[in-house]
C-alpha positions as CSV (number, residue, x, y, z in Angstrom):
1,M,3.4,18.3,18.1
2,V,6.9,17.3,18.3
3,T,9.0,13.7,17.3
4,E,9.0,13.0,21.3
5,S,5.3,12.5,21.0
6,F,5.2,9.5,19.0
7,L,8.1,8.3,21.5
8,T,5.3,7.7,24.2
9,L,5.4,4.0,23.1
10,P,1.8,2.1,23.4
11,Q,1.3,-0.8,25.9
12,L,1.2,-3.7,23.8
13,E,0.4,-7.3,23.8
14,L,2.6,-8.9,21.3
15,P,1.0,-12.3,19.4
16,S,2.7,-15.3,20.4
17,A,2.3,-16.9,16.5
18,G,2.8,-15.5,12.7
19,G,0.2,-13.2,10.5
20,S,0.0,-10.9,8.2
21,I,-1.9,-8.1,7.1
22,T,-2.4,-6.2,3.6
23,V,-2.8,-2.5,3.0
24,T,-2.6,-0.8,-0.7
25,A,-2.1,2.8,-0.7
26,P,-2.3,5.4,-3.1
27,S,0.3,7.7,-4.9
28,N,-0.2,11.5,-5.5
29,I,1.1,14.2,-7.6
30,A,2.2,17.1,-5.9
31,L,0.8,20.5,-7.4
32,V,3.1,22.5,-5.2
33,K,6.5,20.6,-4.8
34,Y,9.1,20.0,-2.8
35,W,12.5,19.5,-4.1
36,G,15.3,20.0,-1.6
37,K,15.2,18.7,2.4
38,S,17.5,18.9,5.4
39,Q,18.9,15.8,7.3
40,G,16.0,13.9,9.3
41,Q,13.7,14.0,6.0
42,I,12.4,17.9,7.0
43,P,11.5,19.6,3.7
44,K,13.1,23.1,2.7
45,N,9.2,24.1,1.6
46,A,6.0,23.2,2.1
47,S,4.1,21.2,-0.7
48,I,0.5,20.4,-1.1
49,S,-0.8,16.7,-3.1
50,F,-4.0,15.3,-4.6
51,T,-4.1,11.9,-3.1
52,L,-4.8,9.2,-6.0
53,S,-7.5,6.6,-7.0
54,N,-5.8,3.7,-8.8
55,C,-2.4,4.3,-8.9
56,V,-1.6,2.4,-5.6
57,T,0.8,0.0,-4.0
58,K,-0.7,-3.2,-2.2
59,T,1.7,-4.8,0.3
60,T,1.6,-7.7,2.2
61,L,3.6,-8.0,5.3
62,S,3.7,-11.2,6.9
63,Y,5.7,-11.7,10.2
64,V,6.6,-14.4,12.5
65,P,8.1,-14.2,16.0
66,C,11.8,-14.5,16.2
67,S,13.6,-17.5,17.9
68,E,14.2,-17.4,21.6
69,Q,17.9,-17.8,20.6
70,S,18.1,-14.1,18.8
71,K,16.5,-12.2,21.7
72,D,18.2,-10.3,24.4
73,V,17.2,-10.1,27.9
74,Q,14.5,-7.9,27.1
75,G,13.4,-10.1,24.7
76,I,13.8,-7.9,21.4
77,D,15.7,-9.2,18.5
78,S,19.8,-8.2,18.8
79,A,20.6,-8.6,15.4
80,P,22.0,-4.8,14.5
81,D,21.8,-4.8,10.6
82,H,18.0,-5.3,10.6
83,S,18.3,-8.3,8.5
84,N,15.0,-9.7,9.6
85,F,13.2,-9.1,6.3
86,E,13.2,-9.5,2.6
87,V,11.1,-7.8,0.2
88,F,9.5,-9.2,-3.0
89,V,8.4,-7.5,-5.9
90,E,5.4,-9.0,-7.4
91,G,6.5,-12.7,-5.7
92,I,10.2,-11.9,-7.2
93,L,13.1,-11.9,-4.6
94,K,14.7,-8.1,-4.7
95,P,17.6,-7.9,-2.4
96,D,18.6,-4.7,-4.3
97,F,15.4,-2.9,-2.2
98,A,16.6,-4.1,0.9
99,P,19.0,-1.1,2.0
100,K,15.8,1.4,1.5
101,I,14.2,-1.1,4.0
102,A,17.1,-1.5,6.2
103,T,17.2,2.4,6.4
104,F,13.6,2.7,7.2
105,F,13.8,0.0,9.9
106,N,16.3,2.1,11.7
107,R,14.9,5.6,11.4
108,I,11.6,4.0,12.8
109,E,13.1,1.8,15.4
110,A,12.4,4.2,18.2
111,Y,8.8,4.9,17.4
112,M,7.8,1.3,16.7
113,P,10.9,-1.1,18.7
114,W,8.8,-4.2,18.4
115,I,9.7,-4.6,14.8
116,R,12.7,-6.0,15.8
117,S,10.4,-9.0,17.4
118,F,9.7,-10.7,14.0
119,Q,11.0,-11.8,11.1
120,W,9.2,-10.1,7.9
121,R,8.2,-11.2,4.7
122,I,7.1,-7.7,2.6
123,D,5.3,-8.7,-0.6
124,T,4.4,-5.3,-2.8
125,E,3.6,-4.9,-6.3
126,N,2.2,-2.0,-8.1
127,T,-0.6,-0.8,-10.4
128,F,1.5,1.2,-12.2
129,P,5.5,1.1,-13.7
130,H,8.2,1.0,-10.9
131,G,10.4,4.3,-10.6
132,S,9.1,6.1,-13.4
133,G,8.1,9.0,-12.2
134,I,4.9,8.2,-10.5
135,A,6.1,8.2,-7.2
136,S,6.3,4.9,-6.1
137,S,8.4,5.3,-3.1
138,A,5.3,7.0,-1.7
139,S,2.9,5.0,-2.4
140,G,4.9,1.9,-1.2
141,F,6.4,3.8,2.0
142,A,2.7,4.6,2.9
143,A,1.7,0.9,2.4
144,L,4.3,-0.3,4.9
145,A,3.9,2.5,7.0
146,G,0.0,2.1,7.3
147,A,0.7,-2.0,7.7
148,L,3.0,-1.6,10.7
149,M,0.5,1.0,12.3
150,E,-2.0,-1.7,11.7
151,L,-0.6,-4.4,13.9
152,E,0.7,-1.4,15.9
153,D,-2.9,-0.9,16.5
154,S,-4.0,-4.1,17.1
155,W,-1.5,-5.3,19.6
156,S,-2.3,-2.1,21.7
157,I,-4.1,-2.2,24.8
158,H,-5.4,1.7,24.2
159,P,-5.1,2.1,20.5
160,L,-4.2,5.9,19.0
161,T,-7.0,8.0,18.2
162,P,-7.7,7.7,14.1
163,E,-6.5,11.3,13.9
164,L,-2.8,10.4,15.7
165,R,-3.1,7.3,14.2
166,A,-3.2,8.9,10.7
167,Q,0.0,11.8,11.7
168,K,1.9,8.8,13.1
169,I,1.5,6.8,9.5
170,S,2.7,9.9,8.0
171,F,5.0,10.6,10.3
172,L,6.6,7.1,9.5
173,A,6.1,7.3,6.1
174,R,8.1,10.0,5.4
175,L,10.9,8.5,7.2
176,G,11.1,6.1,4.1
177,S,10.1,8.9,1.8
178,G,9.2,12.5,1.6
179,S,6.1,12.7,-0.4
180,A,5.0,9.2,1.3
181,S,3.5,11.6,4.0
182,R,0.8,12.8,1.8
183,S,-0.4,9.4,0.5
184,V,-2.1,8.7,3.9
185,L,-5.2,10.5,3.1
186,G,-7.0,12.1,0.6
187,P,-8.0,14.0,-1.6
188,L,-5.7,16.9,-0.3
189,M,-2.6,17.2,1.5
190,Y,-0.3,19.3,2.4
191,W,3.1,18.5,4.1
192,G,5.4,21.0,5.4
193,T,5.4,24.1,7.8
194,H,3.4,27.2,5.7
195,P,2.0,30.3,7.6
196,A,-0.7,30.1,5.9
197,L,-1.5,26.8,7.3
198,P,-1.5,27.0,11.3
199,D,-1.5,23.5,11.8
200,S,1.4,22.2,9.1
201,S,4.3,20.3,10.7
202,D,7.4,19.3,9.0
203,L,7.0,15.9,10.4
204,Y,3.8,14.7,9.1
205,A,1.1,16.0,6.2
206,C,-2.2,16.9,7.1
207,V,-5.6,17.2,5.1
208,L,-6.3,20.0,3.5
209,E,-9.3,21.1,5.6
210,Q,-9.6,25.1,4.4
211,E,-12.6,25.6,2.2
212,V,-12.0,24.0,-1.3
213,H,-14.2,24.5,-4.3
214,A,-16.5,21.6,-5.1
215,V,-14.7,21.2,-8.4
216,F,-11.7,20.3,-6.9
217,K,-13.0,17.6,-4.6
218,D,-13.5,15.2,-8.0
219,Y,-10.6,16.1,-10.7
220,K,-9.0,13.2,-13.0
221,D,-5.7,12.7,-13.7
222,T,-4.9,10.8,-16.6
223,I,-0.7,9.7,-16.3
224,L,0.6,9.8,-19.9
225,L,3.9,6.9,-19.7
226,V,6.2,8.6,-22.1
227,D,8.6,6.6,-20.4
228,Q,8.0,3.3,-17.9
229,G,11.6,2.4,-17.4
230,E,14.2,3.4,-14.4
231,K,14.6,7.0,-14.7
232,E,18.4,7.7,-14.6
233,V,18.3,10.1,-11.8
234,S,16.6,9.1,-8.5
235,S,14.6,11.4,-6.7
236,T,17.4,11.0,-3.5
237,L,19.8,12.3,-5.8
238,G,18.1,14.9,-6.6
239,H,17.6,16.4,-4.0
240,N,21.0,16.4,-2.3
241,L,21.7,18.2,-5.6
242,M,19.7,20.5,-4.3
243,H,22.0,21.3,-1.4
244,D,24.7,23.9,-3.5
245,H,22.0,24.6,-6.0
246,P,22.9,28.3,-7.1
247,F,19.0,29.0,-7.1
248,A,17.4,26.9,-4.4
249,H,16.7,29.8,-1.7
250,Q,14.6,31.2,-4.4
251,R,12.7,28.1,-5.6
252,F,11.7,27.8,-2.1
253,K,10.3,30.9,-1.9
254,Q,8.6,30.5,-4.8
255,A,7.3,27.4,-3.8
256,Q,6.0,28.9,-0.5
257,A,4.4,32.3,-2.4
258,N,2.8,29.7,-4.3
259,L,1.2,27.2,-2.2
260,N,-0.6,30.9,-0.9
261,K,-1.8,31.8,-4.4
262,L,-3.0,28.1,-4.6
263,L,-5.1,28.2,-1.3
264,A,-7.1,31.2,-2.6
265,V,-7.2,30.0,-5.9
266,L,-9.0,25.9,-4.2
267,A,-11.3,28.3,-2.3
268,K,-12.5,29.9,-5.4
269,G,-12.7,27.4,-7.9
270,D,-10.6,28.8,-10.2
271,T,-9.7,26.2,-12.4
272,H,-7.6,28.7,-15.3
273,E,-5.0,30.1,-12.5
274,F,-4.6,26.5,-11.3
275,C,-3.7,25.7,-14.4
276,Q,-0.9,28.1,-14.4
277,I,0.2,27.8,-10.9
278,V,0.4,24.3,-11.6
279,E,2.5,24.1,-14.5
280,S,4.2,26.4,-13.4
281,E,5.3,24.4,-10.2
282,A,6.0,21.4,-12.3
283,L,8.5,23.6,-15.2
284,S,10.4,24.6,-12.1
285,L,11.2,21.6,-10.6
286,H,12.5,20.0,-13.8
287,A,14.6,23.8,-13.7
288,M,16.4,22.9,-10.9
289,M,17.2,19.4,-12.2
290,M,18.7,21.5,-15.6
291,T,20.4,24.0,-13.4
292,S,22.0,21.8,-10.8
293,N,25.4,20.4,-10.7
294,P,26.4,17.9,-12.6
295,S,22.4,18.9,-14.4
296,Y,19.9,16.1,-15.6
297,L,17.3,16.1,-18.0
298,L,14.5,13.5,-17.0
299,M,12.0,15.0,-20.0
300,K,11.7,13.2,-23.0
301,P,11.1,14.6,-26.4
302,N,7.6,13.3,-26.2
303,T,7.2,15.1,-22.7
304,L,7.7,18.4,-24.6
305,A,5.0,17.5,-27.3
306,I,2.6,16.8,-25.0
307,I,2.9,20.3,-23.3
308,E,2.8,21.8,-26.3
309,K,-0.3,20.2,-27.4
310,V,-2.1,20.9,-23.7
311,R,-1.2,24.4,-24.3
312,V,-2.6,24.5,-27.5
313,F,-5.7,22.3,-26.7
314,R,-6.3,24.9,-23.5
315,R,-6.0,27.7,-25.7
316,T,-8.3,26.9,-28.7
317,H,-11.0,24.9,-26.8
318,D,-11.0,26.9,-23.4
319,I,-10.9,23.8,-21.5
320,P,-9.2,24.0,-17.6
321,V,-6.7,21.3,-18.8
322,C,-3.1,21.3,-17.4
323,F,-0.2,19.4,-17.1
324,T,2.2,18.7,-14.4
325,L,5.3,16.2,-13.7
326,D,6.7,14.7,-11.0
327,A,10.8,13.4,-10.8
328,G,10.3,12.1,-14.3
329,A,9.4,12.2,-18.0
330,N,5.8,10.8,-17.9
331,V,2.7,13.7,-18.0
332,H,-0.2,14.1,-15.5
333,L,-2.9,15.9,-17.3
334,L,-5.2,17.2,-14.8
335,Y,-8.9,18.3,-15.7
336,P,-12.4,18.6,-14.0
337,A,-14.5,15.4,-14.1
338,E,-17.3,17.4,-16.2
339,C,-14.3,18.1,-18.8
340,S,-13.7,13.7,-19.0
341,P,-16.6,13.5,-22.4
342,Q,-14.3,16.6,-24.4
343,L,-11.0,15.2,-23.2
344,R,-11.4,11.4,-23.4
345,P,-11.3,11.3,-27.7
346,W,-8.7,14.1,-27.9
347,I,-6.3,11.9,-25.4
348,H,-7.2,8.6,-27.1
349,N,-6.4,9.7,-30.5
350,E,-3.9,13.1,-29.8
351,L,-2.0,12.5,-27.2
352,S,-1.3,8.8,-26.6
353,Q,1.0,8.9,-29.9
354,H,3.5,10.1,-27.6
355,C,3.0,7.8,-25.1
356,Q,4.7,3.9,-25.1
357,V,3.5,1.6,-26.9
358,G,0.5,4.3,-26.5
359,Q,-0.1,3.7,-22.6
360,F,-2.0,6.0,-20.4
361,I,-3.2,5.2,-17.0
362,E,-6.6,6.9,-15.7
363,D,-6.9,8.5,-12.3
364,Q,-8.6,10.5,-10.0
365,V,-8.3,12.2,-6.6
366,G,-8.5,9.3,-3.6
367,Q,-8.5,9.1,-0.1
368,G,-5.2,7.3,0.9
369,V,-4.1,4.0,2.9
370,K,-6.6,1.0,3.1
371,K,-6.7,-2.3,4.8
372,G,-7.1,-4.9,2.7
């Protein structure tokens, strides 16, 4: 599959009246991280993630056809700056979100030129704190891409097959946020070319179809909210700092090797080795941040306190619970569902004291984008 495959535009019957569509999309938590990308949202290494279930973005996309006066001779809105949309977060107009959406619309126009035929209102809300390192851009752009694909499918004379449809949603979501490509389906998705995954692509994510042990199909993720504020350095800036990073090449090799190891672990059901790989990946991600130029640190003292408690608990109780981190201070606690009764009191009594206002989110693996 190459980019040009999505340039084959469907035959559409565009509506003459307005309407709306609502889609929810989950966040995801990367087990092997991607940090660093080339132009065109192409990852420097492959990544793999659990799709989540409760940490979701709900997006309602409302539209009305553009007025005849704003259309060119082909009937397409000719406004070059894509000012044909407004973004609302929990009912509040957010003009500071407009540049990201405008960039997204610019990038997907070749694949969905009909977006310029309408005026758009984007209403979105999260079930988790925005910008705090729980991949809100992943769920947000996956939901937006999913909503646009729902509309295209409903107007298409010959809708895409389910497989190609999922690929296109992932392809489009990637153009808004790289990690959004992995929020389309579940429970495990990989993105980026890797020799052990013949169907892997830099252009869209795929569901892991290789053998996966039953224990990993029912995994829990308790997200410990150490810091619910906006993170100090955006993911976009962090990725850009990898271009001249002295350890970037070695990091990309490490991630590719770790994904190879993880595939074997997922097939065997080796939860203890899973912990070692996942924690190494989390710490490597933050090591890249701490050694970039300029350097920055997103972990907080309570992040480190939780990490130490997780390691001690695992060692003393022989329970395969591990931590991972996204680009933020919050800690994702990963463990098999069967361990929940043993872990729940410890989380409530010990770990919650390191969370902001004692708050955490209980989540588990999920299945991706849903209509409604």
